[in-house]
C-alpha positions as a LaTeX table, in Angstrom:
\begin{tabular}{lrrr}
\hline
Residue & $x$ (\AA) & $y$ (\AA) & $z$ (\AA) \\
\hline
Met1 & 110.51 & 94.12 & 108.84 \\
Ser2 & 110.88 & 90.38 & 111.29 \\
Leu3 & 109.62 & 88.77 & 107.90 \\
Phe4 & 111.87 & 90.44 & 105.37 \\
Tyr5 & 114.90 & 88.95 & 106.87 \\
Ala6 & 113.41 & 86.08 & 108.13 \\
Thr7 & 113.15 & 85.14 & 103.96 \\
Arg8 & 116.47 & 86.43 & 103.43 \\
Val9 & 117.73 & 83.04 & 104.96 \\
Phe10 & 115.33 & 81.68 & 102.06 \\
Val11 & 116.52 & 83.19 & 98.92 \\
Pro12 & 119.11 & 81.58 & 97.25 \\
Arg13 & 122.08 & 83.35 & 96.29 \\
Val14 & 125.00 & 82.53 & 94.11 \\
Leu15 & 128.10 & 82.57 & 95.90 \\
Pro16 & 130.74 & 84.01 & 92.58 \\
Asp17 & 133.79 & 83.18 & 94.59 \\
Val18 & 133.35 & 78.74 & 94.86 \\
Asn19 & 132.72 & 76.40 & 91.93 \\
Phe20 & 131.64 & 72.84 & 92.09 \\
Asn21 & 133.34 & 72.13 & 88.69 \\
Glu22 & 137.03 & 72.90 & 90.50 \\
Val23 & 139.14 & 68.76 & 90.70 \\
His24 & 141.95 & 70.03 & 92.78 \\
Ala25 & 142.18 & 68.97 & 96.11 \\
Ser26 & 141.72 & 72.21 & 98.62 \\
Ala27 & 138.68 & 72.89 & 96.53 \\
Trp28 & 136.66 & 70.93 & 98.94 \\
Gln29 & 138.21 & 73.45 & 101.36 \\
Lys30 & 137.42 & 76.57 & 99.26 \\
Val31 & 133.17 & 74.68 & 99.49 \\
Lys32 & 134.35 & 74.12 & 103.12 \\
Asp33 & 134.85 & 78.06 & 103.66 \\
Ala34 & 131.80 & 79.07 & 101.50 \\
Tyr35 & 129.62 & 76.80 & 103.53 \\
Gly36 & 131.05 & 78.87 & 107.23 \\
Arg37 & 130.62 & 82.17 & 105.45 \\
Val38 & 126.66 & 81.28 & 104.06 \\
Ser39 & 125.78 & 79.70 & 107.56 \\
Glu40 & 126.41 & 83.17 & 109.95 \\
Glu41 & 125.19 & 85.50 & 107.10 \\
Lys42 & 122.00 & 83.42 & 107.49 \\
Leu43 & 122.45 & 83.02 & 111.92 \\
Arg44 & 123.27 & 87.06 & 111.69 \\
Trp45 & 119.75 & 87.57 & 109.18 \\
Leu46 & 117.96 & 85.09 & 111.70 \\
His47 & 118.86 & 86.80 & 115.19 \\
Phe48 & 118.15 & 89.82 & 112.89 \\
Ser49 & 114.82 & 88.65 & 112.81 \\
His50 & 114.32 & 87.49 & 116.12 \\
Arg51 & 115.71 & 90.52 & 117.28 \\
Trp52 & 113.22 & 93.04 & 115.61 \\
Leu53 & 110.17 & 90.36 & 116.51 \\
Ile54 & 110.67 & 90.77 & 120.05 \\
Thr55 & 110.64 & 94.58 & 119.53 \\
Ser56 & 107.32 & 95.29 & 117.85 \\
Phe57 & 106.19 & 92.10 & 120.30 \\
Val58 & 106.49 & 94.90 & 123.18 \\
Leu59 & 105.25 & 97.68 & 121.11 \\
Val60 & 101.94 & 95.67 & 119.86 \\
Leu61 & 101.42 & 95.35 & 124.29 \\
Leu62 & 103.08 & 98.58 & 124.84 \\
Ala63 & 99.56 & 100.02 & 122.27 \\
Val64 & 97.56 & 97.29 & 123.71 \\
Val65 & 98.00 & 98.69 & 127.49 \\
Val66 & 98.46 & 102.54 & 126.06 \\
Leu67 & 94.61 & 101.59 & 124.61 \\
Val68 & 92.85 & 100.32 & 128.20 \\
Leu69 & 94.55 & 103.03 & 129.84 \\
Leu70 & 93.24 & 105.63 & 127.22 \\
Pro71 & 89.98 & 106.97 & 129.82 \\
Thr72 & 86.60 & 106.44 & 128.55 \\
Ala73 & 84.08 & 109.80 & 127.29 \\
Leu74 & 81.49 & 110.03 & 129.29 \\
Thr75 & 78.28 & 110.20 & 127.53 \\
Glu76 & 75.49 & 109.07 & 128.21 \\
Pro77 & 74.14 & 105.94 & 126.15 \\
Thr78 & 71.93 & 107.58 & 122.04 \\
Arg79 & 68.50 & 107.13 & 124.00 \\
Ile80 & 66.63 & 105.46 & 120.40 \\
Ile81 & 63.33 & 106.12 & 119.98 \\
Ile82 & 61.35 & 103.58 & 118.91 \\
Val83 & 57.48 & 103.86 & 117.00 \\
Thr84 & 55.32 & 101.09 & 116.67 \\
Pro85 & 52.98 & 100.75 & 113.86 \\
Thr86 & 49.45 & 100.46 & 114.60 \\
Pro87 & 47.21 & 98.10 & 113.09 \\
\hline
\end{tabular}
C-alpha cells in the first residue's frame, strides 16, 4: 500500500480545468491555483504512503518478536547412521 500511494505522486495526470494556452490577464492565477491544489494532493498521498510504511514496519517487527518468543519443539535431533563401505 505504501508503494501504491508513493507512486501516485509520480504518475502524471491532466487537469481538465487548466489550459496553458490561455492568454488573458488572470490565466496565471488559474495555473497557480491548480499548482497549489496538485501539490497539496501529492503531499497528502506522500503522507498516506509514510503512514502505511511505518505501519508495515511495526507489523513486521511484531511478527519477528512473536516468532522469536514462540516455544521451540522439545524433540531430540534425528540420529543419522553413517555406513562406510568396506573395500
